[in-house]
N, C-alpha and C positions, 0 to 999 in steps of 0.2 A: 350698382356696386360702387362702394366708396373706398378710398384708401384708408390705411389703418388709422391715420390721424385726421380723416375726414376729407372731403372734396372728392370730386369726380375724377376718374381716370379714363377720359374719353378714348384715347388711343388704345389702351389695354382692353377696354370693353369692346371696341370695334374689332380688335384682333380676336378676341375670344368668340364673339358672335360670328365672325367670318369662319373661324376654325370649326365651330358647331355646324354651320351650314355646309362646309366642305365635307365633314364627317357624314352628315346626313345624305348628301348627294352621292357619296361613295357607297353607302349602304343601299341606297335606291338602285344604283347602277349594278352592284353585285347581286342583289335580289332578282332584278330583271334578267340578268345573265343566267341565273339559275331557273328561269322559267316561272318565277313567282309573280304574282300580281298584288301582293300585299305583304307587310311585315307586322307581325304581332309581338306584343310585349316589348316594344322598342325602348331602349334606355340610352342615356348618355353616361359615360364614365370618364373621369379625368384623374391624372396623376402627374407626378414630376419624376424625371429621371436625369441622371448625369450624362451629358452629351459626350463626355470624354475630353472636353476641352476646357475644363474647369468652368463650365456654364451648366446651370440647372435649366432644363427645358420642360415645358408643360405639354402633355399630350391629351387630346380628347378623343374618345372612342365611341362610336354609335353602333349598338348591336341590337339584335332581335331575332325572331324566328321567321324566315322567309316562307311563305305558304302560297298555294294556288287556290284561290276561292272560286266557286262556281255556284250558280243559282240551284236551289233544290227544285225538283220536279213535283207538280201537284199530284 
């Protein structure tokens, strides 16, 4: 990812990557808590919102369908 006028934004990229990893870890924990052993159709979504302090914040959400898979009998 490059800045609008070119050049790398190392700190911003690291923060976005860490936030995505955190969202994925939360998704996995929540799925396991429901008894799932897989998540289907997993997606990331992001958006901006006003934090109420005159600052715009970015949020990243991970979502999917938590399922319990098992082997089929022959």
